[in-house]
MARNU-65319 format. One record per atom (N, C-alpha, C, O): x, y, z. Coordinates in steps of 0.05 Angstrom, whole numbers, padded with zeros to 5 digits, always signed. Example, Ala and Ser with C-alpha at 12.3 -4.5 7.8 and 13.67 -1.06 7.14 Angstrom:
BEGIN
+00264-00114+00156
+00246-00090+00156
+00264-00066+00156
+00285-00066+00169
+00257-00045+00142
+00273-00021+00143
+00258+00001+00157
+00268+00023+00161
// end
This chain:
BEGIN
+00332+00094-00109
+00306+00085-00117
+00295+00066-00097
+00310+00048-00087
+00270+00068-00091
+00258+00051-00071
+00255+00022-00082
+00245+00018-00104
+00263+00003-00066
+00261-00025-00075
+00234-00037-00066
+00225-00032-00044
+00223-00053-00085
+00197-00065-00080
+00202-00090-00063
+00219-00107-00068
+00186-00092-00041
+00188-00116-00024
+00179-00141-00039
+00161-00140-00056
+00193-00163-00034
+00186-00188-00046
+00160-00198-00034
+00154-00195-00011
+00144-00211-00051
+00118-00222-00043
+00122-00244-00022
+00140-00261-00025
+00106-00244-00001
+00106-00265+00018
+00086-00286+00009
+00064-00279+00000
+00092-00311+00012
+00075-00332+00002
+00054-00339+00022
+00059-00350+00044
+00029-00333+00016
+00005-00342+00030
+00001-00327+00056
+00019-00317+00069
-00024-00325+00064
-00033-00312+00088
-00027-00328+00113
-00031-00318+00135
-00017-00352+00110
-00014-00369+00133
+00013-00365+00147
+00018-00378+00167
+00030-00347+00137
+00053-00340+00152
+00044-00325+00176
+00024-00311+00175
+00059-00327+00199
+00050-00313+00223
+00045-00283+00220
+00025-00273+00230
+00062-00269+00205
+00059-00240+00202
+00034-00234+00185
+00019-00216+00193
+00031-00248+00163
+00008-00243+00146
-00018-00250+00160
-00038-00236+00157
-00019-00273+00173
-00043-00281+00188
-00050-00261+00209
-00074-00254+00213
-00030-00251+00223
-00035-00231+00244
-00046-00206+00232
-00064-00194+00244
-00036-00197+00210
-00046-00173+00196
-00075-00176+00189
-00092-00159+00195
-00082-00199+00176
-00109-00203+00167
-00128-00206+00190
-00149-00194+00191
-00120-00222+00210
-00138-00226+00233
-00143-00200+00249
-00165-00195+00256
-00122-00185+00253
-00125-00159+00267
-00143-00141+00252
-00161-00128+00263
-00139-00138+00226
-00156-00120+00209
-00185-00130+00210
-00203-00114+00212
-00189-00156+00207
-00216-00167+00207
-00230-00163+00233
-00253-00154+00233
-00217-00168+00255
-00229-00165+00282
-00237-00136+00286
-00259-00130+00296
-00219-00118+00280
-00225-00089+00284
-00249-00081+00266
-00267-00068+00276
-00247-00088+00240
-00268-00079+00222
-00295-00092+00228
-00316-00079+00227
-00295-00118+00234
-00320-00132+00240
-00332-00121+00267
-00356-00117+00269
-00315-00117+00286
-00324-00106+00312
-00337-00078+00308
-00358-00073+00319
-00324-00061+00293
-00335-00035+00287
-00361-00037+00272
-00380-00022+00277
-00362-00055+00252
-00387-00059+00237
-00410-00068+00254
-00432-00058+00252
-00405-00088+00272
-00426-00097+00290
-00435-00075+00309
-00458-00073+00316
-00416-00059+00319
-00423-00037+00337
-00441-00017+00323
-00462-00009+00334
-00434-00010+00298
-00451+00009+00283
-00479-00003+00278
-00499+00010+00281
-00479-00029+00270
-00505-00042+00265
-00522-00043+00290
-00547-00039+00289
-00510-00048+00313
-00525-00049+00338
-00536-00021+00346
-00559-00018+00354
-00519-00001+00343
-00528+00026+00350
-00550+00036+00332
-00569+00049+00341
-00549+00028+00306
-00569+00037+00287
-00592+00017+00285
-00610+00021+00269
-00593-00004+00302
-00614-00024+00302
-00617-00037+00275
-00640-00041+00265
-00595-00045+00263
-00595-00058+00237
-00582-00086+00239
-00565-00093+00222
-00589-00101+00259
-00577-00127+00264
-00580-00147+00241
-00565-00165+00238
-00600-00142+00224
-00605-00161+00201
-00582-00159+00180
-00581-00176+00163
-00565-00139+00183
-00543-00136+00164
-00516-00148+00174
-00495-00140+00165
-00518-00167+00193
-00493-00179+00204
-00477-00195+00183
-00453-00193+00183
-00491-00209+00165
-00477-00223+00144
-00462-00203+00125
-00440-00209+00116
-00475-00181+00120
-00462-00160+00104
-00437-00150+00118
-00417-00146+00105
-00439-00145+00144
-00416-00135+00159
-00393-00155+00159
-00370-00148+00157
-00400-00181+00161
-00380-00202+00161
-00364-00202+00135
-00340-00202+00135
-00378-00203+00112
-00364-00204+00087
-00351-00178+00079
-00330-00178+00066
-00362-00155+00088
-00349-00130+00083
-00323-00128+00099
-00302-00119+00089
-00323-00138+00124
-00299-00138+00140
-00278-00157+00128
-00254-00150+00128
-00287-00180+00118
-00268-00198+00106
-00255-00186+00081
-00231-00189+00076
-00272-00173+00065
-00262-00160+00040
-00242-00138+00046
-00221-00135+00034
-00250-00121+00066
-00232-00099+00073
-00206-00109+00086
-00185-00097+00082
-00208-00130+00102
-00184-00142+00114
-00166-00153+00092
-00141-00152+00094
-00177-00164+00071
-00161-00174+00048
-00147-00151+00034
-00125-00154+00025
-00161-00128+00032
-00148-00105+00020
-00124-00095+00037
-00103-00089+00026
-00128-00095+00063
-00106-00087+00081
-00083-00107+00078
-00060-00099+00076
-00090-00133+00077
-00069-00154+00075
-00055-00152+00048
-00031-00157+00046
-00070-00146+00027
-00058-00143+00000
-00039-00120+00000
-00017-00122-00012
-00046-00098+00012
-00028-00075+00013
-00004-00080+00030
+00018-00071+00024
-00007-00094+00052
+00014-00099+00071
+00033-00122+00062
+00057-00118+00063
+00021-00144+00053
+00037-00168+00048
+00038-00177+00019
+00052-00197+00012
+00023-00164+00002
+00022-00170-00027
+00014-00199-00033
+00026-00212-00049
-00006-00209-00019
-00016-00236-00024
-00034-00237-00049
-00053-00222-00051
-00027-00254-00067
-00041-00256-00093
-00071-00263-00089
-00088-00251-00102
-00077-00283-00072
-00104-00291-00069
-00122-00269-00058
-00146-00269-00063
-00110-00250-00043
-00126-00227-00033
-00136-00210-00056
-00157-00197-00053
-00122-00209-00078
-00131-00194-00101
-00156-00206-00113
-00171-00192-00126
-00160-00232-00109
-00184-00246-00119
-00205-00245-00098
-00229-00239-00104
-00198-00251-00073
-00218-00254-00052
-00230-00227-00043
-00254-00226-00037
-00215-00206-00043
-00225-00180-00033
-00249-00170-00049
-00270-00165-00038
-00247-00169-00076
-00271-00160-00091
-00294-00180-00089
-00317-00172-00089
-00287-00206-00088
-00308-00226-00085
-00324-00222-00059
-00348-00223-00058
-00309-00219-00037
-00322-00215-00011
-00339-00190-00011
-00361-00190+00001
-00329-00169-00023
-00345-00144-00024
-00369-00147-00041
-00390-00135-00035
-00367-00162-00062
-00391-00168-00079
-00411-00184-00064
-00435-00179-00065
-00402-00204-00049
-00420-00220-00032
-00433-00202-00011
-00457-00205-00005
-00418-00184+00001
-00429-00165+00021
-00451-00148+00008
-00472-00144+00021
-00447-00139-00016
-00467-00123-00030
-00492-00140-00036
-00515-00130-00032
-00488-00165-00044
-00511-00183-00049
-00527-00188-00023
-00551-00188-00023
-00512-00192-00001
-00526-00197+00024
-00540-00172+00034
-00561-00174+00047
-00529-00149+00029
-00543-00124+00037
-00569-00121+00022
-00589-00114+00033
-00568-00128-00004
-00593-00126-00020
-00613-00147-00010
-00637-00143-00010
-00603-00171-00002
-00620-00192+00009
-00633-00183+00035
-00657-00186+00039
-00617-00171+00053
-00627-00162+00079
-00647-00139+00075
-00666-00137+00091
-00643-00123+00055
-00661-00101+00050
-00687-00110+00037
-00708-00096+00038
-00687-00134+00025
-00711-00145+00013
-00713-00141-00017
-00733-00146-00029
-00691-00131-00029
-00692-00126-00058
-00684-00150-00075
-00690-00151-00099
-00671-00169-00062
-00660-00192-00077
-00659-00215-00058
-00656-00212-00034
-00661-00239-00068
-00658-00263-00051
-00632-00278-00057
-00626-00284-00080
-00617-00283-00036
-00592-00298-00038
-00596-00324-00022
-00601-00324+00002
-00593-00346-00036
-00596-00372-00024
-00571-00379-00008
-00549-00380-00019
-00574-00383+00018
-00551-00390+00035
-00540-00417+00027
-00516-00422+00031
-00556-00435+00017
-00546-00462+00009
-00528-00460-00015
-00513-00479-00020
-00530-00439-00030
-00512-00435-00053
-00489-00416-00046
-00467-00419-00056
-00494-00397-00028
-00475-00377-00021
-00450-00389-00008
-00427-00384-00017
-00453-00405+00013
-00430-00415+00028
-00412-00434+00011
-00388-00432+00012
-00424-00453-00003
-00406-00469-00020
-00391-00453-00042
-00368-00458-00048
-00405-00432-00052
-00392-00415-00072
-00368-00400-00059
-00347-00397-00071
-00372-00390-00035
-00350-00376-00021
-00327-00395-00016
-00304-00387-00021
-00332-00419-00007
-00310-00438-00003
-00296-00445-00029
-00271-00445-00029
-00311-00449-00050
-00298-00456-00076
-00281-00433-00086
-00259-00438-00095
-00291-00408-00085
-00275-00385-00094
-00250-00382-00078
-00229-00376-00089
-00252-00384-00051
-00228-00381-00034
-00208-00403-00040
-00184-00398-00042
-00217-00428-00043
-00198-00450-00049
-00185-00445-00076
-00161-00450-00079
-00200-00437-00096
-00189-00432-00123
-00169-00409-00121
-00147-00411-00134
-00174-00388-00106
-00155-00366-00103
-00129-00376-00091
-00108-00368-00100
-00131-00392-00070
-00106-00403-00058
-00091-00421-00077
-00067-00420-00078
-00106-00438-00092
-00093-00455-00112
-00079-00439-00134
-00057-00446-00142
-00092-00418-00143
-00080-00401-00163
-00055-00387-00152
-00035-00384-00167
-00056-00378-00127
-00033-00366-00115
-00010-00386-00114
+00013-00380-00120
-00016-00410-00105
+00004-00430-00102
+00016-00438-00129
+00040-00444-00131
+00000-00438-00150
+00010-00446-00176
+00024-00424-00191
+00045-00429-00203
+00014-00399-00190
+00024-00378-00208
+00039-00355-00195
+00056-00343-00207
+00033-00349-00170
+00045-00326-00157
+00074-00332-00149
+00079-00353-00137
+00091-00315-00157
+00120-00318-00149
+00130-00292-00138
+00153-00290-00130
// end
């Protein structure tokens, strides 16, 4: 029977950080390239958060980081909200967005540190 790998604690280990950073750089670079080719530069914020969310999914699959299970859907939700903002269907206040992102990420790390084993 296949044995389940033990969870690695936090993204800050060299292997986990390398996985997340590599996935983010590749996904964000591809996103920016597509946006440039399609002349959709106003969606750069959307590409940023989509790349962060997808990189968290890659990191969750690779390293089983608890906080990525919280951050990935949150980043993708923010990417959707920013896409609607860029399209003009909805307004997202940047003065509320960034503090909210920081608070959610910090809470996710604190929950991981407290409960994930």
